[in-house]
C-alpha positions in Angstrom: 27.8 -58.6 -40.5 24.6 -61.0 -41.2 23.8 -60.9 -37.5 23.6 -57.5 -37.4 20.6 -57.5 -39.7 19.4 -61.1 -39.3 15.7 -59.7 -38.2 16.0 -56.1 -39.6 14.5 -55.2 -42.7 16.7 -52.8 -44.7 14.4 -50.3 -46.3 13.9 -50.6 -50.2 15.5 -48.3 -52.7 15.9 -48.3 -56.2 19.3 -46.6 -55.9 21.0 -49.1 -54.3 20.3 -53.1 -53.3 19.8 -54.0 -49.7 22.8 -56.3 -49.6 25.2 -53.0 -50.4 23.4 -50.9 -47.7 24.0 -53.5 -45.3 27.8 -53.9 -46.1 28.0 -50.3 -46.1 26.5 -49.4 -42.9 29.0 -52.5 -41.4 32.0 -50.7 -42.8 30.3 -47.6 -41.1 29.9 -49.1 -37.6 33.8 -50.2 -38.0 34.4 -46.5 -38.6 32.4 -45.4 -35.6 34.8 -47.4 -33.2 37.7 -44.9 -34.1 35.4 -41.7 -32.8 37.0 -39.5 -30.3 34.0 -38.2 -28.1 35.5 -37.7 -24.4 32.9 -34.9 -24.0 29.2 -36.3 -25.5 30.4 -39.8 -26.1 28.4 -39.7 -29.1 30.2 -41.9 -31.7 29.2 -41.8 -35.1 30.8 -43.2 -38.4 30.8 -42.5 -42.2 31.9 -44.0 -45.4 32.2 -41.9 -48.4 32.5 -43.8 -51.5 33.8 -41.2 -54.5 33.5 -41.0 -58.3 36.3 -44.0 -58.7 34.3 -46.1 -56.5 37.3 -45.6 -53.9 35.9 -45.9 -50.3 37.0 -43.4 -47.3 36.0 -43.9 -44.0 35.4 -41.2 -41.3 34.8 -40.8 -37.7 33.4 -37.6 -35.6 36.8 -36.0 -33.5 35.8 -33.7 -30.5 37.4 -31.0 -28.9 37.5 -29.6 -25.4 36.9 -26.2 -27.6 33.3 -27.6 -29.0 33.1 -25.4 -32.0 36.4 -27.1 -33.5 34.8 -30.4 -33.5 34.3 -32.3 -36.6 31.5 -34.8 -37.8 32.2 -38.1 -39.2 30.4 -37.4 -42.6 32.6 -34.0 -42.8 35.9 -36.0 -41.8 35.2 -38.5 -44.7 34.3 -36.3 -47.1 37.7 -33.7 -46.2 40.0 -36.9 -46.2 38.3 -37.9 -49.9 38.9 -34.6 -51.3 42.6 -34.4 -49.7 43.3 -37.6 -51.5 42.0 -36.3 -54.8 38.5 -37.0 -54.9 36.4 -34.2 -56.6 32.7 -36.0 -56.5 31.1 -38.0 -54.0 28.4 -40.5 -54.8 27.7 -42.0 -51.6 27.4 -41.1 -47.9 26.6 -43.6 -45.3 26.1 -42.2 -41.9 25.7 -44.1 -38.7 25.1 -43.2 -34.7 23.6 -44.6 -32.0 20.0 -43.1 -32.2 16.4 -44.0 -32.2 16.0 -43.9 -35.8 18.3 -43.4 -38.6 20.6 -40.8 -37.8 20.0 -37.4 -39.4 23.3 -35.3 -40.4 23.4 -31.9 -39.3 23.1 -28.7 -41.5 26.8 -28.2 -42.0 27.2 -31.5 -43.1 24.7 -31.4 -45.4 25.9 -28.4 -47.0 29.2 -30.1 -47.6 27.9 -32.9 -48.9 25.8 -30.9 -51.4 29.0 -29.6 -52.0 30.2 -32.6 -53.5 27.6 -35.1 -54.1 27.7 -36.3 -57.8 24.9 -36.5 -60.5 23.4 -40.2 -58.9 24.4 -39.2 -55.2 23.2 -41.9 -52.3 22.9 -40.6 -48.8 22.4 -43.6 -46.3 21.3 -43.0 -42.9 21.4 -45.8 -40.1 21.3 -46.4 -36.6 23.2 -49.5 -34.2 19.6 -51.4 -34.4 19.8 -51.4 -38.3 17.1 -49.3 -39.0 17.8 -47.2 -42.7 17.1 -44.3 -44.6 18.0 -43.9 -48.3 17.6 -40.7 -49.7 19.2 -38.1 -52.6 20.5 -35.2 -52.1 17.4 -33.1 -53.4 15.4 -35.3 -50.5 18.6 -34.6 -47.9 18.7 -30.7 -48.9 16.0 -29.3 -50.8 16.8 -25.9 -52.2 20.3 -26.1 -50.9 23.0 -23.3 -51.7 25.1 -24.1 -54.5 28.0 -22.7 -56.4 25.5 -21.6 -58.9 24.2 -19.0 -56.0 27.8 -17.1 -56.4 27.4 -16.2 -59.9 
């Protein structure tokens, strides 16, 4: 893990230490290795940390019927919820992109649904570039359960 970040400056953020960001990005890179991407060859890995501190990994899984494919962050969140989590404190997403990877709109909405009060989103690429943000920074003026009343 230390070799990966040896010449990289991880973005400073008051919500999470550089060391913790590095640790979580490394775990997401490991999850990325399990991606099933025979069509796009675009592997993405994710780590979700729920309110109890449990870490759940996910990777993207493609399907020949493209609309049935699942992004890494939604895989991890749905896996966490299916295992009893109801609040997510951190989501880490890693992909082979020029800058830190950006979640799609569907993933942003799912993340917002389960994000806890002190939620942190960590976006990274394989070069070690990172971006750390809050739920509001990720999805300003997002749709929420309050909108259904």
